[in-house]
Phi, psi and omega in degrees: 000125176246152178276121176300136178241151182274141180231165182297341180284349183295341188091344184236050181293135180295138180095005180297158177249148177284128178238114181291161181290172187290322182289331170294318173298316172299316181299321176295324177292312179298314180295323177295310182298319177293325178293314171309304178311309179298321185287327187285314181303316185292327179286335183290123181286344182221120179265358180089347174259130183298135182244152174246122186250133178238119180242154179263341179228125179311329186292338181286346181258355179290143183246028172262148182276115189296335180283334176246346183079010184257151183284133172270090188301323178300343179261359184256114177278122183243125181251125179244134189234145177258113181262021186234183175262359194272126193289141171071005182300314182295323175300316177308308177297322179296315184296317182299315174295329183285330173293344176257021171078001177298155169267086181271139170272154177312138180292149184226169174271144173237192180283144184295132179230152178286331180207162180304134168223145181240127175253151178219153176271166182305140179082000182248014183300316188291326177293322176301316177295330178282330181286318181301324180290323180290319182289334180095030177240170186276172181286340179290350180263004186261121192222150181286147182290324172065034183076351181283174183216075181302328181230121181317119179084004179259006184302330181271354185281156186291312183232132179239117183253119176247108189278144182249187178287346181299333178253020181274009180272000000 
């Protein structure tokens, strides 16, 4: 008497795995790619299209920590523009600010200026003064933006730096 043994030819081999249909696999891939796309877009701080933000109180736009009075650099969008004919000037200062944890945007060319000027939106004065220190200019060049837009598309940024020939060296 021999004991019957199970062989792979029986059609019911132990340990077989479920294989979903091709339609189910495609649906999973499409959902994964779509979810990834949405997460990347939501995490992107700048979509390339200008946005308008309306706030009712200046304190709601402040990026200072109320308990310490310190600026949260990573939450202040800083745009650096080259207002001179000196090549890569905005790139150098953008890199300098980025290494100090500021949320810098890609450097751009700005209007030509006689000297460096720094603008700030409501609630960002302290941040603008700190940026002025990093850039190496006095607090006298820091001014409120006042609804203006010295650089197209930058009116919603916290701090806007337009570099002048005084920083070209």
